[in-house]
C-alpha positions in Angstrom: -3.6 9.1 -13.1 -1.0 7.1 -11.3 2.0 8.2 -13.4 1.0 11.7 -13.0 0.6 11.3 -9.3 4.0 9.9 -8.9 5.4 12.8 -10.9 3.5 15.5 -9.0 3.5 14.4 -5.4 7.1 15.0 -4.0 6.9 12.4 -1.3 4.8 9.4 -2.0 5.1 6.8 0.8 3.1 3.6 1.3 2.8 0.4 3.3 0.8 -2.7 2.5 -2.1 -4.6 3.7 -3.2 -8.1 3.1 -4.3 -7.9 -0.5 -1.2 -6.0 -1.5 0.8 -8.6 0.5 -0.8 -11.4 -1.4 -3.4 -13.2 0.5 -6.5 -12.3 2.6 -5.8 -11.7 6.2 -2.3 -13.3 5.9 0.6 -13.0 8.3 4.1 -14.4 8.4 3.0 -17.8 7.1 2.3 -16.6 3.5 4.8 -18.4 1.4 4.8 -15.9 -1.4 5.5 -12.8 0.6 8.9 -12.2 -1.2 7.1 -11.9 -4.5 4.7 -9.3 -2.9 7.8 -7.4 -1.6 9.4 -7.2 -4.9 6.2 -5.9 -6.5 5.8 -3.3 -3.7 9.4 -2.0 -4.1 8.8 -1.6 -7.9 5.4 0.1 -7.6 6.4 2.6 -4.7 10.0 3.8 -5.7 10.0 6.5 -3.0 9.3 4.1 -0.2 11.8 1.7 -1.8 14.6 4.2 -1.5 14.1 4.1 2.3 13.9 0.3 2.6 17.3 -1.2 2.9 18.2 -4.3 0.9 17.5 -7.4 2.8 15.0 -5.9 5.2 12.3 -8.4 6.2 9.2 -6.4 5.2 8.5 -2.9 4.1 8.6 -0.8 7.2 10.5 2.6 6.8 10.4 6.1 8.2 11.1 9.6 6.6 11.3 13.0 8.3 10.6 16.2 6.3 10.5 19.9 7.3 12.8 22.4 9.2 13.4 22.3 12.9 10.3 23.3 14.7 8.1 22.0 11.9 9.5 18.5 11.3 7.0 15.8 10.4 8.1 12.2 10.7 6.3 9.5 8.5 6.6 6.1 10.0 5.2 3.3 7.9 4.7 0.0 9.8 4.5 -3.5 8.4 1.8 -5.4 10.1 2.0 -8.4 7.8 5.5 -9.8 7.4 6.2 -11.0 10.9 2.7 -11.3 12.3 1.7 -14.4 14.2 -1.6 -16.2 13.8 -4.8 -14.6 14.9 -7.2 -16.5 17.3 -10.6 -17.3 15.5 -14.0 -17.5 17.2 -15.4 -21.0 17.5 -18.7 -21.5 15.9 -20.8 -19.1 13.8 -19.3 -15.5 13.4 -22.5 -13.6 14.4 -22.7 -10.0 13.6 -19.0 -9.2 14.2 -15.8 -10.3 12.6 -14.2 -13.7 13.1 -11.2 -12.8 15.4 -10.6 -12.7 19.0 -8.0 -10.9 21.2 -5.2 -13.4 22.1 -3.9 -13.9 25.6 -0.7 -15.4 24.3 2.0 -12.8 24.9 4.5 -14.7 22.9 2.8 -13.8 19.7 3.9 -10.7 17.8 2.4 -8.4 15.4 5.6 -6.5 14.2 8.4 -8.9 15.1 11.3 -8.0 17.3 13.5 -6.6 14.5 10.8 -4.1 13.6 10.1 -3.3 17.2 13.8 -2.4 17.7 13.8 -0.3 14.5 10.6 1.5 15.7 12.2 2.4 19.1 15.1 4.1 17.2 12.6 5.8 14.8 10.6 7.3 17.7 13.7 8.5 19.3 14.6 10.7 16.4 13.7 14.4 16.6 10.3 15.5 15.2 7.4 17.7 16.2 4.7 15.7 14.4 4.7 11.9 13.8 2.3 10.2 11.5 2.4 6.4 12.1 0.8 4.4 9.2 -0.5 1.1 10.2 -2.4 -1.0 7.6 -4.9 -2.2 10.3 -6.7 -0.1 12.9 -4.8 0.7 16.1 -7.5 2.2 18.3 -10.8 0.6 17.3 -10.9 -3.0 18.4 -14.4 -4.1 19.2 -15.4 -5.1 15.7 -13.9 -8.7 15.6 -12.0 -7.9 12.3 -8.1 -7.6 12.0 -6.8 -4.8 14.3 -4.1 -4.3 16.9 -6.6 -5.4 19.5 -6.1 -8.9 18.3 -2.7 -8.6 20.2 -3.5 -6.7 23.3 0.0 -7.0 24.6 1.4 -5.6 21.4 -1.0 -2.5 21.6 0.1 -1.9 25.1 3.7 -2.2 24.0 3.1 0.4 21.3 1.7 2.8 23.8 4.4 2.1 26.3 7.2 2.6 23.6 5.7 6.0 22.6 5.8 7.0 26.3 9.3 5.6 27.1 10.8 7.3 24.0 9.1 10.6 24.9 7.8 10.7 21.3 5.5 13.7 21.0 3.1 14.6 18.3 1.9 11.0 17.4 -1.2 10.6 15.2 -2.1 7.1 13.9 -3.3 6.5 10.3 -5.0 3.2 9.3 -7.0 1.5 6.7 -8.4 -2.0 5.9 -12.0 -1.6 7.0 -13.7 -0.4 3.9 -15.0 2.5 6.0 -14.0 5.9 7.4 -14.0 6.9 11.1 -11.9 8.9 13.5 -11.1 7.2 16.9 -9.5 8.5 20.2 -8.1 6.3 22.8 -7.6 7.9 26.3 -7.5 4.7 28.3 -5.1 4.4 31.3 -2.4 2.8 29.1 -2.1 5.7 26.7 0.8 8.3 27.1 -1.6 11.0 25.8 -4.7 11.0 23.6 -4.0 8.6 20.8 -6.0 9.6 17.5 -6.5 7.1 14.8 -7.8 8.3 11.4 -9.1 5.4 9.5 -9.7 6.1 5.8 -10.3 3.1 3.5 -13.0 3.6 1.0 -11.7 5.3 -2.1 -14.1 3.5 -4.3 -16.8 2.4 -1.9 -20.5 2.7 -2.6 -22.7 4.2 0.1 -23.7 1.7 2.8 -24.7 1.8 6.3 -22.3 0.5 9.0 -23.5 -0.8 12.3 -20.5 -1.9 14.5 -19.4 -1.0 18.0 -16.4 1.4 18.5 -16.5 3.1 21.9 -13.5 5.1 20.8 -15.3 6.7 17.9 -15.4 10.5 17.6 -18.1 11.5 15.3 -19.7 9.2 12.7 -18.7 6.1 10.7 -19.1 6.1 7.0 -19.0 3.4 4.3 -18.8 5.7 1.2 -16.1 6.9 -1.3 -13.6 8.9 0.6 -10.0 9.6 1.6 -8.3 11.0 4.7 -6.3 14.2 5.1 -4.4 16.0 7.7 -3.6 19.7 7.7 -1.0 21.2 9.9 -1.3 25.0 10.8 2.0 26.1 12.1 1.2 29.7 12.4 0.1 29.8 16.0 2.1 29.3 19.1 0.4 26.0 19.6 0.2 24.5 16.1 -3.1 22.8 15.2 -3.7 19.6 13.3 -6.9 19.1 11.5 -7.8 15.5 11.0 -10.2 14.9 8.3 -12.2 12.4 6.0 -13.2 13.9 2.7 -15.9 12.8 0.4 -16.0 12.6 -3.4 -17.3 16.3 -3.5 -13.9 17.4 -2.0 -15.5 18.4 1.3 -14.7 17.1 4.8 -17.6 15.0 6.3 -15.6 14.3 9.4 -13.2 16.8 11.0 -11.3 17.0 14.3 -9.0 19.8 15.3 -6.2 18.8 17.7 -3.7 21.1 19.4 -0.2 19.9 19.1 0.4 20.7 22.7 -2.2 17.9 23.7 -0.1 15.3 22.0 2.5 14.9 24.7 2.6 13.4 28.2 1.0 15.6 30.9 4.3 15.9 32.8 5.9 17.4 29.8 
């Protein structure tokens, strides 16, 4: 199926998570990350075409569509430059092993990628789909997420606001589950939606973990995520979905494009 997929899908973009990178939960300390990068570039040629030689990591961006219907795909690298994550002392308990860090010198993306992201968000587009291998919004479960670096999460929201980047929807994976989250905390420039899809070959299992940002249910079953954009109306609509093995959505949220911008705009 993979060769056929690469032939038939006109734009096949990717980023990596830890097991593509080469080591469980690894960050910048992983000594074989160059080998992982070489394999990534070979396996995803469309992404490779948009990653300059010598770039530290695999982050890249592509914009498609005519003016008024432009969709920008921003693929982040949350591994290559990521600093260490704080671990809980003692037994893990019912949640994951990690804690939010109060060390604001630690980075998730690295300064070079942050500068690149500012430029990318400043480019014209109506919809921006930001791919992050780890969850951005959900952050109470104790596993890897942007919440391990609260200052970096705030920086992301602030950068979206300062660049006046409209139409942002976040896409994430890693968690072996599917859920849709929405952050409307004080720091967000406008509602931040995060579609987490990461269970293409999961068996059905119950999930019991906190996420006060969750809209709808949480599912550990075989699924994939999808976004449909209806440009026909004066206010285009985005349908955020999680789709099961039967081809039907089991979670769906419809978001007006006009809601994905700062109120003053």
